[in-house]
Structures are given as structure tokens and as C-alpha cells.
C-alpha positions in Angstrom: 12.4 -27.1 70.7 15.9 -27.4 69.2 14.4 -30.3 67.0 11.9 -27.8 65.6 14.7 -25.6 64.5 16.7 -28.1 63.0 13.6 -28.8 61.0 13.3 -25.1 59.4 17.1 -24.9 59.0 17.1 -28.1 56.9 13.6 -26.9 54.8 15.7 -23.4 54.0 18.5 -25.3 52.9 16.4 -27.5 50.6 14.8 -24.7 49.3 17.9 -22.7 48.3 20.0 -25.8 46.9 16.6 -27.5 45.3 15.4 -26.5 41.4 13.3 -23.3 41.0 9.5 -23.4 41.3 7.8 -22.3 38.4 6.7 -18.7 38.9 2.9 -18.1 38.2 2.3 -15.6 35.0 0.1 -12.8 35.9 -2.6 -12.0 33.2 -4.3 -8.9 32.7 -7.8 -10.7 31.7 -9.1 -14.2 32.0 -12.0 -15.6 29.4 -15.5 -16.0 31.2 -15.3 -19.5 31.3 -12.3 -19.9 33.5 -13.5 -16.8 35.8 -16.9 -18.6 36.4 -15.1 -22.2 37.0 -12.5 -20.2 39.1 -9.9 -22.2 37.3 -6.2 -20.6 36.1 -6.2 -19.2 32.9 -3.4 -18.8 30.5 -5.1 -15.6 28.4 -4.0 -17.1 25.1 -6.0 -15.8 22.3 -8.4 -16.6 20.4 -8.6 -19.7 23.1 -6.9 -20.4 26.2 -5.6 -24.2 26.9 -8.2 -24.8 29.3 -11.3 -23.8 26.8 -9.8 -25.8 23.9 -9.3 -29.0 25.9 -12.8 -28.8 27.5 -14.3 -28.0 24.0 -15.8 -24.8 25.1 -16.3 -21.3 23.5 -13.4 -18.9 24.8 -14.3 -15.5 25.2 -12.7 -12.5 26.9 -15.3 -10.1 28.4 -13.3 -7.2 30.6 -15.3 -6.1 33.4 -16.8 -2.6 34.4 -13.7 -2.3 36.7 -10.7 -3.2 34.2 -8.5 -0.3 33.6 -5.5 -2.1 32.2 -5.7 -4.7 29.8 -2.4 -6.5 28.9 -2.4 -7.8 24.9 0.2 -10.2 23.9 2.3 -9.0 20.9 1.5 -11.5 18.5 -2.0 -10.6 18.7 -1.2 -6.8 18.3 0.9 -7.4 15.4 -2.1 -9.4 13.7 -4.4 -6.5 14.0 -1.7 -4.4 12.8 -1.3 -6.2 9.7 -5.2 -6.5 9.2 -5.5 -2.6 9.3 -2.7 -2.2 6.9 -4.3 -4.7 4.5 -7.7 -2.2 4.8 -6.0 0.9 4.3 -3.9 -0.3 1.4 -7.3 -1.4 -0.4 -8.6 2.3 0.5 -5.8 3.9 -1.3 -6.6 1.9 -4.3 -10.0 3.1 -4.1 -8.8 6.8 -3.6 -6.2 6.2 -6.4 -9.1 5.3 -9.0 -11.4 8.2 -7.9 -8.7 10.9 -7.4 -9.1 13.9 -9.1 -12.8 13.5 -9.9 -13.5 16.8 -8.3 -11.0 18.4 -9.7 -13.1 20.8 -12.1 -15.4 21.7 -9.3 -13.6 24.6 -7.2 -13.7 24.3 -3.6 -15.2 27.4 -2.4 -17.8 26.7 -5.0 -19.1 23.4 -4.2 -22.8 24.5 -3.5 -22.8 26.7 -6.7 -21.7 23.5 -8.5 -24.4 21.3 -7.2 -27.0 23.6 -7.9 -26.1 24.1 -11.1 -26.0 20.6 -12.3 -27.3 21.3 -15.3 -24.3 22.9 -16.9 -23.6 20.8 -20.0 -20.0 22.3 -20.6 -18.9 20.9 -17.3 -17.6 17.0 -17.2 -18.4 16.9 -13.9 -22.2 16.7 -12.6 -24.2 16.4 -9.8 -24.3 12.6 -9.3 -20.7 12.4 -9.6 -20.0 15.1 -7.3 -22.6 13.9 -4.8 -20.8 10.2 -5.0 -17.3 11.4 -4.3 -17.8 14.4 -1.4 -17.8 11.2 1.1 -14.6 9.5 -0.5 -11.4 10.3 1.6 -8.8 12.0 -0.5 -5.8 10.1 -1.0 -2.5 10.6 1.2 -0.4 13.5 0.3 2.7 13.0 -2.0 1.6 9.6 -3.2 1.1 11.2 -6.7 0.9 14.4 -8.2 -2.3 16.4 -8.2 -4.4 16.9 -11.4 -4.8 20.3 -13.3 -7.6 22.5 -11.5 -9.4 22.0 -15.1 -9.2 17.9 -15.5 -11.8 15.5 -14.3 -11.1 12.2 -14.4 -13.5 9.1 -16.2 -14.5 6.6 -13.8 -16.4 3.3 -14.6 -14.4 2.4 -17.4 -15.7 -0.8 -19.4 -13.3 -3.5 -20.2 -13.0 -4.2 -23.7 -14.8 -7.1 -25.6 -11.7 -9.2 -26.6 -12.6 -10.7 -30.3 -10.1 -13.2 -29.9 -9.9 -13.9 -26.1 -10.0 -18.0 -26.9 -6.5 -17.7 -28.9 -3.4 -17.5 -27.0 -0.5 -15.5 -28.3 2.9 -14.3 -27.3 3.1 -10.4 -26.2 5.1 -8.2 -28.2 8.1 -6.7 -26.1 9.9 -3.1 -26.7 13.8 -3.3 -26.3 15.9 -0.4 -26.0 17.3 -0.2 -29.5 21.0 1.0 -30.1 23.8 0.8 -32.3 23.2 -3.0 -33.3 20.0 -1.9 -35.3 20.1 -2.6 -38.8 19.2 0.0 -41.2 19.0 -1.3 -45.0 20.2 0.6 -48.0 16.7 2.5 -48.8 17.5 4.2 -45.3 19.1 8.0 -44.9 21.5 6.3 -42.6 22.6 3.9 -45.4 23.2 6.3 -47.6 24.6 8.9 -45.1 27.6 6.3 -44.1 28.3 6.3 -48.0 28.8 9.8 -48.0 31.2 9.7 -45.1 33.0 6.9 -46.8 33.4 9.1 -49.8 34.6 11.8 -47.9 37.4 9.8 -46.2 38.4 8.3 -49.2 38.7 12.4 -50.4 40.6 13.5 -47.2 42.7 10.2 -46.6 41.2 9.7 -43.3 38.5 9.9 -41.1 36.2 13.1 -42.2 36.8 16.2 -39.9 34.5 16.3 -36.9 32.9 12.5 -37.4 31.4 12.3 -34.1 29.4 15.5 -34.6 27.9 13.7 -37.6 27.6 10.1 -36.3 25.8 11.3 -33.2 23.5 13.3 -35.0 19.8 12.2 -35.7 19.0 11.0 -38.9 15.1 11.2 -39.2 13.1 8.5 -41.3 9.5 10.1 -41.7 9.9 11.8 -38.6 11.5 8.6 -37.0 15.0 9.1 -35.1 17.4 6.3 -36.3 20.5 6.9 -35.1 20.9 9.2 -32.0 23.3 9.5 -29.2 22.4 8.6 -25.9 23.2 12.3 -24.4 20.9 13.4 -27.0 18.1 11.0 -26.3 18.5 11.6 -22.4 18.2 15.3 -23.1 14.9 15.3 -25.0 13.1 12.7 -23.0 14.1 14.4 -19.9 12.6 17.8 -21.1 9.5 15.6 -21.3 9.4 14.9 -17.9 6.2 15.6 -16.6 4.5 15.1 -12.8 2.5 11.5 -12.9 -1.1 12.3 -13.2 -4.0 9.4 -13.3 -4.8 7.8 -16.5 -8.2 8.7 -16.9 -8.0 12.4 -16.3 -9.0 14.2 -18.9 -8.5 18.4 -19.5 -11.3 20.7 -19.8 -14.2 20.5 -22.2 -12.8 23.6 -24.1 -9.3 22.2 -24.5 -11.0 18.9 -25.5 -12.9 20.1 -27.9 -10.4 22.3 -29.5 -8.0 19.2 -29.7 -10.6 17.2 -31.6 -10.8 20.0 -33.9 -7.6 20.3 -34.6 -7.2 16.4 -34.8 -10.1 15.9 -37.4 -9.0 19.3 -39.6 -5.4 17.9 -39.9 -4.0 14.6 -39.2 -8.0 13.0 -39.3 -7.8 14.2 -43.3 -4.4 13.0 -44.1 -5.2 9.4 -42.5 -8.9 9.4 -42.3 -9.0 5.8 -40.7 -11.2 7.3 -37.5 -14.5 7.9 -38.2 -15.4 11.8 -37.2 -19.0 11.5 -36.3 -18.5 8.1 -34.4 -15.8 9.6 -32.3 -17.7 12.7 -31.6 -21.0 10.9 -30.9 -19.1 8.6 -28.1 -17.3 11.8 -27.1 -20.7 13.8 -26.6 -22.3 10.6 -24.8 -19.5 10.3 -22.3 -19.4 14.2 -21.8 -22.8 14.3 -20.9 -22.6 11.3 -18.2 -19.7 13.1 -16.7 -17.4 10.6 -18.2 -18.4 8.1 -15.5 -19.1 5.4 -17.9 -16.5 4.9 -20.9 -14.5 2.2 -22.7 -11.1 1.9 -21.8 -10.0 1.2 -25.3 -12.0 4.3 -26.5 -10.2 6.8 -23.7 -6.7 5.5 -24.8 -7.6 6.4 -28.4 -8.9 9.8 -27.4 -6.0 10.6 -25.5 -3.7 9.6 -28.1 -5.9 11.7 -30.6 -4.9 14.7 -27.9 -1.1 13.6 -27.8 -1.1 13.8 -31.9 -3.1 16.9 -32.2 -0.8 18.6 -28.9 2.4 17.8 -31.0 1.8 20.3 -33.5 -0.8 22.3 -32.0 0.8 26.1 -32.1 -2.5 28.2 -31.9 -0.8 31.0 -29.2 2.7 32.2 -28.2 2.3 29.5 -25.0 2.2 26.7 -27.3 4.4 28.1 -29.9 7.4 26.1 -28.4 8.3 22.6 -29.5 9.2 21.8 -26.1 5.9 22.7 -24.4 4.0 20.9 -27.3 5.9 18.0 -26.3 5.7 18.3 -22.5 1.6 18.4 -23.0 1.9 15.8 -25.3 3.6 13.6 -23.7 1.2 13.7 -20.7 -1.9 12.5 -23.1 0.7 9.7 -24.4 1.3 8.4 -20.9 -2.2 8.2 -20.1 -3.2 6.6 -23.0 -0.5 3.7 -22.6 -1.4 3.1 -19.2 -5.1 2.8 -20.4 -4.2 0.6 -23.4 -0.2 -0.6 -23.3 -0.6 -3.7 -22.1 -4.1 -4.1 -23.1 -3.2 -3.8 -26.9 -0.9 -6.9 -26.2 -4.0 -9.4 -25.3 -7.1 -7.6 -26.7 -8.2 -7.5 -30.4 -10.5 -4.8 -31.4 -10.8 -2.2 -34.0 -10.1 0.7 -31.0 -6.9 -0.9 -29.9 -5.7 -0.9 -34.0 -6.9 2.7 -34.0 -4.8 3.1 -30.5 -1.7 1.6 -32.1 -1.4 3.4 -35.5 -1.7 6.5 -33.3 1.0 5.4 -31.5 3.0 4.6 -34.2 2.3 7.9 -35.8 2.9 10.1 -32.9 6.5 8.0 -32.3 7.6 9.4 -35.7 7.5 12.9 -34.5 9.3 11.8 -31.1 12.7 9.8 -30.2 10.6 7.1 -29.6 11.8 5.1 -32.7 11.9 1.6 -31.4 8.4 2.1 -30.5 7.2 3.3 -33.8 8.8 0.4 -35.6 7.8 -2.5 -32.9 4.1 -1.0 -32.2 3.6 -1.0 -36.2 4.4 -5.0 -36.4 1.5 -5.2 -33.7 -0.8 -3.0 -35.3 -0.4 -5.4 -38.6 -0.9 -8.8 -36.8 -3.9 -7.2 -34.6 -5.5 -6.0 -37.9 -5.1 -9.6 -39.4 -6.6 -11.1 -36.5 -9.7 -8.6 -36.8 -9.8 -9.8 -40.3 -9.2 -6.0 -41.9 -7.1 -7.7 -44.7 -10.1 -9.8 -45.9 -12.8 -7.6 -47.3 -15.1 -10.3 -46.9 -14.6 -10.3 -43.2 -16.5 -7.1 -42.5 -19.9 -8.0 -45.0 -22.0 -8.1 -42.0 -21.0 -4.3 -41.4 -23.1 -1.6 -42.3 -21.4 0.4 -45.4 -20.1 2.9 -43.3 -18.0 0.5 -41.0 -17.0 -1.5 -43.7 -15.5 1.4 -45.2 -13.2 2.6 -42.5 -12.5 -1.0 -41.9 -11.2 -0.7 -45.6 -9.6 2.8 -45.0 -7.7 1.3 -41.3 -5.8 -1.5 -43.7 -4.8 1.3 -46.3 -3.4 3.3 -43.9 -1.6 0.4 -42.3 -0.2 -0.9 -45.8 0.8 2.9 -46.5 2.8 3.1 -43.1 4.3 -0.3 -43.7 6.2 1.0 -46.9 6.8 4.3 -45.2 8.7 2.7 -42.5 10.4 0.2 -44.5 11.7 3.0 -46.5 12.8 4.9 -43.2 14.9 2.1 -41.6 15.5 0.2 -44.5 13.8 -3.1 -43.3 11.7 -5.7 -44.8 7.8 -4.8 -45.6 5.3 -6.9 -43.7 2.4 -6.6 -46.1 2.8 -8.0 -49.3 1.2 -6.2 -52.7 -0.9 -9.4 -53.4 -2.9 -8.9 -50.4 -4.1 -5.3 -51.5 -5.6 -6.2 -55.1 -8.9 -6.0 -54.0 -8.6 -2.5 -51.8 -7.8 -0.9 -55.3 -11.5 -0.6 -55.8 -13.4 1.9 -53.8 -17.0 2.5 -54.0 -18.7 5.8 -52.7 -20.4 5.7 -49.4 -23.5 7.8 -48.5 -22.6 10.5 -45.9 -18.8 10.3 -46.2 -18.9 13.2 -49.0 -18.7 17.0 -47.7 -19.1 19.7 -50.3 -17.4 20.1 -53.2 -14.3 23.0 -52.8 -15.2 24.3 -55.8 -18.8 23.5 -56.9 -21.5 23.0 -54.0 -23.3 21.0 -56.0 -20.6 18.2 -56.8 -20.0 16.2 -53.4 -16.5 15.1 -52.8 -15.1 12.9 -50.3 -11.7 14.7 -49.7 -10.0 12.5 -47.3 -11.3 9.4 -48.9 -9.7 10.9 -52.2 -6.5 11.6 -51.0 -6.1 8.1 -49.3 -7.2 6.4 -52.5 -4.4 8.4 -54.2 -1.5 7.9 -51.9 -2.2 4.1 -51.7 -1.6 3.8 -55.3 1.3 5.8 -54.7 2.8 3.7 -52.2 2.2 0.7 -54.4 4.8 2.2 -56.6 7.0 2.8 -53.6 6.8 -0.9 -52.5 7.7 -2.0 -56.3 10.9 0.6 -55.9 11.7 -1.4 -52.7 11.4 -4.7 -54.4 13.2 -4.0 -57.8 15.7 -1.4 -56.5 16.6 -2.2 -53.0 15.7 -6.3 -52.9 13.4 -5.4 -50.4 15.6 -4.6 -48.4 17.3 -8.2 -47.8 21.0 -7.8 -47.5 21.1 -6.2 -51.3 24.1 -6.7 -53.0 25.2 -4.1 -55.6 24.8 -5.4 -59.0 27.9 -4.0 -61.0 28.7 -1.8 -63.3 27.7 -3.7 -66.4 24.3 -4.4 -65.3 21.4 -2.4 -67.2 18.9 -3.6 -64.4 18.9 -0.6 -62.2 18.7 1.4 -65.2 15.6 -0.2 -66.6 14.1 -0.5 -63.2 14.7 3.5 -62.8 12.9 4.0 -66.1 10.1 2.0 -66.0 9.6 3.5 -62.2 9.7 7.1 -63.5 6.9 6.0 -66.0 4.7 4.6 -63.4 5.1 7.6 -61.0 4.6 10.0 -64.2 1.2 8.1 -65.2 0.3 8.4 -61.5 0.8 11.8 -61.5 -1.3 12.2 -64.4 -4.2 10.5 -63.5 -4.7 12.6 -60.3 -8.4 14.3 -60.0 -8.1 18.2 -60.4 -8.6 19.1 -56.6 -5.5 17.0 -55.7 -3.2 17.8 -58.4 0.8 17.9 -57.9 1.6 21.7 -57.7 4.6 23.4 -58.7 6.7 26.0 -56.6 5.4 28.9 -58.7 1.4 27.9 -58.4 -0.5 30.4 -56.4 -2.1 27.5 -54.7 0.9 27.4 -53.0 0.0 30.6 -50.6 -3.6 30.3 -50.7 -4.2 28.5 -47.0 -7.2 25.8 -47.2 -7.6 21.9 -46.7 -7.7 21.1 -50.4 -4.0 23.0 -50.9 -2.5 21.5 -48.0 -3.4 17.9 -49.6 -2.1 18.8 -52.5 1.2 20.3 -51.0 1.4 17.0 -48.8 0.7 14.7 -51.7 3.2 17.0 -53.8 6.1 16.3 -51.2 5.3 12.4 -51.3 5.6 12.6 -55.4 9.1 14.1 -55.1 9.9 12.0 -52.0 9.6 8.8 -54.1 11.3 10.3 -57.2 14.3 10.9 -55.0 13.7 7.2 -53.7 13.6 5.8 -57.6 16.7 7.7 -58.6 18.8 7.3 -55.5 20.5 4.0 -56.6 21.8 5.6 -59.3 23.3 8.5 -57.5 24.8 5.8 -55.0 26.4 3.8 -57.9 27.7 7.1 -59.3 29.3 8.3 -55.7 30.8 4.9 -55.4 32.9 4.9 -58.4 34.2 8.1 -58.6 35.3 7.7 -54.5 36.5 4.1 -54.6 40.3 4.1 -53.5 42.0 2.3 -56.3 40.0 4.3 -59.0 42.2 6.1 -61.7 41.8 9.7 -61.9 42.4 10.0 -65.7 40.3 6.6 -66.4 36.9 7.5 -68.0 34.0 5.9 -66.5 32.1 2.9 -67.9 29.7 3.1 -70.1 26.9 2.0 -67.9 28.1 4.5 -64.9 28.1 7.2 -67.8 24.2 6.4 -68.3 23.9 6.2 -64.4 25.7 9.6 -64.1 23.1 11.2 -66.4 19.9 9.5 -65.0 21.4 10.6 -61.3 20.5 14.0 -62.1 16.9 13.4 -61.6 17.3 12.5 -58.2 18.6 16.2 -58.0 15.6 17.7 -59.7 13.4 16.0 -57.2 15.1 17.0 -54.5 15.4 20.7 -55.6 11.5 20.8 -55.9 11.3 19.4 -52.6 13.0 22.2 -51.1 11.7 24.8 -53.5 8.0 23.9 -53.0 8.6 24.1 -48.8 10.4 27.1 -49.0 7.9 28.8 -51.1 5.2 27.8 -48.6 6.9 28.6 -45.6 8.2 31.8 -47.3 4.6 33.0 -48.0 3.1 32.0 -44.5 5.4 31.1 -41.8 2.8 30.4 -39.5 1.4 27.0 -38.4 -1.7 27.6 -40.2 0.3 26.9 -43.8 0.1 24.3 -46.2 2.6 22.1 -45.1 0.9 19.8 -42.5 2.4 17.7 -39.6 5.9 19.5 -39.1 7.8 16.0 -38.6 6.7 14.7 -42.2 8.0 17.9 -43.8 11.3 17.8 -41.7 11.7 14.3 -43.2 11.1 15.3 -46.6 13.6 18.3 -46.6 15.9 16.2 -44.9 16.0 13.6 -47.4 16.4 16.2 -50.2 19.2 17.9 -48.4 21.1 14.6 -48.3 20.6 14.2 -52.1 21.9 17.6 -52.8 24.9 16.8 -50.3 25.9 13.8 -52.5 25.8 16.0 -55.8 27.8 18.7 -54.1 30.4 16.4 -53.0 30.5 15.1 -56.6 31.0 18.3 -58.0 33.6 19.4 -55.8 35.8 16.2 -55.6 34.3 13.7 -58.0 36.4 14.9 -61.2 39.7 16.7 -61.9 38.0 19.8 -62.4 35.7 21.2 -60.3 32.2 22.3 -61.5 31.5 25.4 -59.8 27.8 25.8 -61.6 26.7 22.8 -60.0 28.8 23.4 -56.5 26.7 26.9 -56.2 23.6 25.5 -56.9 23.9 22.9 -54.1 24.8 25.4 -51.9 22.0 27.7 -52.5 19.6 24.8 -52.3 21.1 23.9 -48.9 20.9 27.4 -48.1 17.2 27.4 -48.3 16.9 24.2 -46.7 18.6 25.6 -43.5 16.3 28.6 -43.8 13.2 26.3 -43.9 14.6 24.3 -40.7 14.7 27.6 -39.1 11.5 28.7 -39.6 9.7 24.9 -39.3 9.3 25.2 -35.6 10.5 27.0 -32.5 12.9 25.2 -29.8 12.5 21.9 -31.4 15.7 20.0 -30.7 14.9 17.4 -33.4 14.6 20.4 -36.0 17.9 22.1 -34.6 19.7 18.6 -34.9 19.1 18.1 -38.4 20.0 21.8 -38.9 23.7 21.4 -37.6 23.9 17.9 -39.4 23.3 19.4 -42.9 25.3 22.4 -42.0 28.3 20.2 -41.1 27.7 17.5 -43.8 27.9 20.4 -46.4 31.2 21.9 -44.9 32.5 18.7 -45.1 31.6 17.8 -48.6 33.2 21.7 -49.9 36.7 21.3 -48.3 39.2 21.1 -50.3 41.0 17.4 -50.7 44.9 16.8 -49.8 
């Protein structure tokens, strides 16, 4: 007995001091194979170790009596990742279809389904039936579309006509004070005036910050702008994010198309109205369920451009409201075609980029305007628009609009080269074959004077504008050294005078060769106050004509100011003979500036509404602003350039600047760009009138 107790005590001690035995882990469910074999199952998923070693299929099937099943954490984590992936894919599908039902009121779904034959609504029965079963997107992920908006679905990816050729994509960088602005730009001339005023006052002019930070537009482009002003302007354009495929109501789309083709579509006739409307009607009938991405991007840019100067009612009369609306369409267009334009070559992409350049001229996106213009030229060349023989396989109408597209690009190239003072990209040698223009059947609307004589008014306007910009190109090359670091030739060189005289002669020959329905008008002409498409084109052409007159004679005005306000100049010394000739010719610059201001003032006084004959507000702003700078230069010359103040010239210049201020006040409502130009000219005129020390 005692020996048995001793043995039990030894076993207890050995169990306490020995290594602990492995505790069997409980599992909630064994696999079917282990349960049949009645063997131990470790519960690993998807296959336990026993089944793996035996090479049999491992399957877990809970029995009817199972109430609590223990699942491993890694298995749950894997399921969560898979569910998250499925939710992400569903959300992407919802984002594509988002807003498709927005034109249909929730309370009238049945009526909308019954009235599916209503052709005024882009949301038809097939689209509604397909989208009712789609789950709505998660809240707060993206702003809801407007009640009357729809979304285009089934976008067709464009066919790249240059898909086999790789190239470097163009990137847009923020352009600050390091940007270069050559002698032809308004900024360069303004800097000359500021240096002259500094010489007069013996120091930096009064309140230079206001002048240096004020915007100096170049054909509607903000070239020199402070960061604070940019934040204020762009901040006002902040709009709720919407789907890139969202579209406004049919009524608004019809109205914006009408505005565009009645205004910008006539001044820049590179988009065929019949083709655009045909595609638009086709998409409208199918509920916008099938549309090309490039066409939809171009359509949104048309809407953006039309919205920027649509002032039909009191709500849209505010520039801030118009810019916000235009910015919505601009963002949609860039979301659709922004990246696409860097890798796809097509005529619609070229049209999209041209509209982007034109639109950016009226905003503070100067860098986008310049860089996109470079992309336009390269895309157009890749398409062969610069070579007329490349379009031989197209029908006459397509050939004509390919030609018009390249001519518009050429004209924009000269405008931007002048505005920024940078070299042009298209040489005139490439444009010799484009001077010839053949009439095309189907492009001739009824004549303005005689219904029996058809006249292609947009085509005629583009043709004469092309010849005008050819003269501008010669001026940039001969007078400004093609904006390639031009150096002043000195007082004894006759070249500037000869170039100015020859170009003035060519400009007047151009004016004399204009057809009767596009003649240059005078401030006192009756056509100024009669609003019509033909008269509007005459006024626009007249403003371009006088703006080129300022450009041709501005080198002589600049040479006069440089001589009169040089620091080492002797007061009693007579000017050199060449400077005397330059001073006499410089008055032609003031004459062109005066006619520009007088014509715009006459138009806006006769009819201050947006239906007048001025056209797009930002082009008018540029012409008047450029003329005001020339008048300010003459005011500085008359006030401080001679020992005796020329009171007659001073009063005349002040009168012209007063008219310019009135134009700025009436040109637009709540427009920060116009107000900045108004304040700029006011301060510049005040500083030019200050008495010297």
C-alpha cells in the first residue's frame, strides 16, 4: 500500500516538473473527410493538413445541429478584401451611369415611361428602363447633377489616325514672372512707359505695385497677373464637381448652339454647322447613349465659349455667373479630351484645342492658351492640314473646312505672337497655297443686300482676315525681329521708317480691296448703330485694322519715348533728324488708337446691350486696352517730353482716355478683368499727368 502511494506521488512530481504537454486546439468544424475517418482535423482552410497529405478534396459542410462556427481571421480578412474590390467596381459603374436619370422627375417616372416618344427630352424609355435597376452611387462622393441635366453614355473611343507614331505629350506648367514677353507685347510697351516715368520723377513711380500687378491682356489673355488676383478670379469659378458626360437641358443646349454659330461660329468659321447639328440631333434622338468622346468634348467647349458671352437675361448679365457656368463646361470638356488630345490625332481634337485656346483668351489661363496653341499646330500638321493635297480624297465641303481650320490656326498664331511677344510657329511660306479660295456649293447663305446674289459671309470674312494677318506677320518679322531678342538699330537707321511706311501702304491697299459688305467703317457711319451680322463683322474687321495700325507705328512711338526720356539727354539739345521723322510718323499710332476708341465708344453708346456690333467682349477689351496704352504714351510725351507742355495734346489724350474708361464701365457687368484694366488705365493716366520734380 505504501509503495503504491509512493508511486503516485512520484508521478505527480514528475508531471509538475516535466515539460508541459501540447494542449489540443479546439476547432468549430472539421472537414467532411476527417469526420468520416474520425481523425483529428486542424481546421486549416481551404484544405487541412490531413487532406493535403492524403491528396483528397477538403470540404467543410456544417451539420444541421451546428449553431456556432469559429472562422479564422485570415479567412475573414480575405473575404473583406474581395468584398471591397467588388464594391469598388460597382462604384465605378455607378459613377459612369450617375445622373442619367436626372432629367426625369421621381414622381413622374411612370409618365416619363409612357411618354417616351417625347423628342424634346434626351432621356428616353430605353435609357430609363436600363438605369432604373442600377443602384445609386454612395452619398457625398460627387455632387449631384442639375435637375435638367442628363449624361451621355456609351462613349465611343476615337480612332487615332496617328496611332503608330509615338510622341512626347505636352505638359502645362504654372507660368509666373519668369515668363518672356517680347517687344511686340503690351507688357513690353508698358515697361517702357514705367521706365520713362521713373526718369521724370527721379525714382520709382508712385504706387508701382498697382501697375506691376495689374493684368495686361494680350488679345484677351492675362499675361502679367499677381497671385492674389489669380486666386480671387479662379476662386470665383469654383463649381461643384459633376460628371464629365453630364449635359444641360435640350432647350439650353439648343440656345447655346444658336448663340455660338451666330457669333463665334461666324468670326471663326472652322466648324461646319450642318455637320455639328446633324450629329447633335442624332445623339439627341438616341438619348445621348452613343456619342464620340472627342465630339462630346468639342460640344462642351462650344457651350463654354457661348456661355462666356451669353447675356440674354439679368441672371446671365453678371460676368461672374457666366464664368462659373462656362467653367462647368470647360471642366467637362477637359475631363473628356484633356489627356486624349495629347495622344490622339483627329480633326475633332484639333477643333477642340482651337476652342480651348479661344476660351482661355477670355480667362486668366494664359499659359493654357499658349501651350494648347502649340499642341494645335502639331496636331494639325500631323493631320496634314498644312498641306492641301492631303485632303484630295475628301468631298469639297470637307476640304473647305480643313482649309478653314488651318487658316484659323495661322491667324491665331499671329495674334498670340503679337500678344505675348514670342516667335510665331507658322512661317508664311507654308501659306502661299491657302491664298486661293474656291466657292463651295452649299456654303453660301442669302446675300445681305440682294437675295438673288448668294454670299458666303463667314468665308469672305475669314479670307480677308487671313490677308490682314499676313500683313501682321510681315510687321512682326520686319519691325520686331520676329520677337527674337530684337535690338534697337539706333537713331541713324532708316530701316524702321522704311518698314513702317511700306507696311502702312500694304495695310491701306488691303482696306481698299475689301468687298462692299465688309468695308472698314468710320465712327460716324450709320451702320455702327444698326445691329446685324454683317455690320458686326465690319466693326470687328475695323478694330483689327486699327489694331494692326497701332502695331505698325508703335516702334516709332517707342523710339520717340526712349529718346525723350533717356537719363543723359540734354534738355536744350534738338532731337536727331531720324528721331524728328519718327516723331512725325508716331502720330499715326495715336490716330489708329483714337479711331479704335471712337468706334467702340460709338457702338456702345448707340446700344450698350450685348446685342450690339462689338462681338466677343474680351477681344474688344484687348483692342481698347492696347489703344489706351498708346494714348498714355502720347500723354506722357506731351506732358514731360518737351520743355513746354503741349496742352492741346494733353487735353486730347485725356479726353480719349475718358472715353476708354466709359467703354470699360459699359463693356461688361461684374467682370474682374474689365475692372482691372479700367483701374490700370486710370492709374497709368494719372501718373503720366503728374508734374515732374
